[in-house]
Residue, then its C-alpha position, 0 to 999 in steps of 0.5 A: x744507878x737504876x736503868x729506867x725503860x725510858x733511859x734504855x730508850x732514850x740511850x738506843x736513840x741516842x748512841x748512834x750519835x757516839x758512833x758519829x761522833x767517833x768516826x768523826x774523829x777518827x776520820x780526822x785524827x788519821x788523816x791529820x797524822x797522814x797530812x802532818x807526815x806529809x808536811x813534814x816530809x815536804x818541808x824537810x825536801x824543801x829546805x834540803x833542795x833551797x839549801x843544795x839550790x842557793x837562795x837565787x834558785x829557791x826563788x826563781x823555783x818557788x821553793x820559798x813559796x812552798x815552803x810559807x805554804x806548808x808552814x800554813x797548811x800545817x798550822x791551819x791543820x793544827x788549829x783544826x784539830x784542837x778545835x775538833x777535840x774541843x767541840x767532841x767534849x763540848x758535844x759528849x756534854x750535851x749528849x750527856x744531858x740529853x740523857x739525863x733529862x727525861x725528855x721524850x725518846x725521840x729527843x734523839x731525832x736529830x743530833x742533841x747538839x745542833x737543838x737550841x744552841x745558840x748562845x752557848x759555848x758549842x756554838x761559838x767552837x762550832x762556828x770556829x771550826x766551820x770557819x777555819x774549815x772554810x778559810x782552809x778549803x779557800x788555801x788550798x784551792x788558792x794553791x792549786x789556782x797558781x799552780x794551775x797558773x803556773x802549769x799554763x805559763x803563767x797565763x792568767x785567762x786560764x785561772x779567770x774562771x777557777x777564781x771567780x768559783x773560789x770566791x763563791x765557795x769562800x764567800x759561801x763558806x764563811x756565811x754557812x759557817x756563821x750559822x745564821x738562825x734568819x737566813x740559814x744555809x744548805x751546807x751543801x752549797x759552798x762543797x759543790x761550789x767546791x766540786x766545780x772549783x777543784x773538777x774545773x781544775x782537775x779538767x785544766x791540769x789533766x789537759x795541760x799535763x798531758x800535752x806538757x808530757x806529750x811534747x817532752x816525748x817528743x823534744x826530749x825534755x828529761x825529766x818527765x819519762x820514765x819515773x813521771x806517771x800521768x795519772x799519779x801526777x793528775x792526782x797529785x797535782x790537780x786536787x782530785x781527792x778532794x773532788x771525791x771526798x766532797x762528792x762522798x760527803x754531798x751524797x751522804x748528806x743528801x740520803x737520811x740528811x747526813x745521818x750516817x757514819x759514812x757521812x760523819x767520817x768523810x765530813x772528818x776527814x775532808x778536814x785534813x785531806x784539804x790540806x793532804x791535797x796540796x801538801x803531795x803537790x808541794x811534796x812533788x815539788x821539793x823532789x823535783x817531780x812536779x810539772x811546772x818545774x819542767x814548763x818553762x823548759x819544754x816551752x824554751x825548747x819547744x820554741x827553739x826547735x821551732x825557731x830552728x825548723x823555720x830558719x831551716x825552712x828560710x834558707x832552702x828557700x833562698x837557696x831555691x831563688x835564681x839569683x842565690 
């Protein structure tokens, strides 16, 4: 095969997109392996906990719910990996055709697979890929909202604002995945809404975790001292990792329109960090380290302590009465 100067120039122009695809798939593959390892461990510990505690205890401490969530996360994660490699195959075929087309060298100024892809197999796969990601983000954030609800002793008012933001994230994510040519949406919009949702959950969870730990220290509640690190709890139980990843994507997308290895690697990693974050919380729940498992105990001890204190005050007041 004779390599012409025009082909060589076109190849140099398109080579960066090969690097971007490799970075994206490496990020997806590594994080998928990590997420499945954590999910497998979480499912094992939850099954073991249910076997030891019994069916009634499993229902009361949400073990069955977390098991169901774990299986759904594993299914979503695996589906996304399969679609991602199908997307890779189609992208490389489009890139190969672009190199052999003898068009202008500038044909690779943007991703070749994004140009004129309406009605193609790649377009359909890309829509499915981003639709699954939107569903995955919504499901993972719903888990965190429910855990925040448990952390706050089932206070429904606490989760109203995160719920509204999650609804906005889901709607904009689905619209973005459909890739409407008449009204295209900036990909950063659902990501920014997701950041706001998770940042609010991080703040609420941090506040509650710290306050529960302080109450546990005062009331002597066992299980939150020694083995419990506040920083680890906040990171594992609040979604802070997703906030950092989404911020990297938004910032990298804003620089050079996302034409960087960092952007594609973070984008690939995000599809499974979405699953890793709630999985960390589920693993801690299976091990009995999660905060919400101690909320009822701490609340009960606190209420009991307040009741005892008020009873003592009442007894002292009665003793001081003239007729006592």
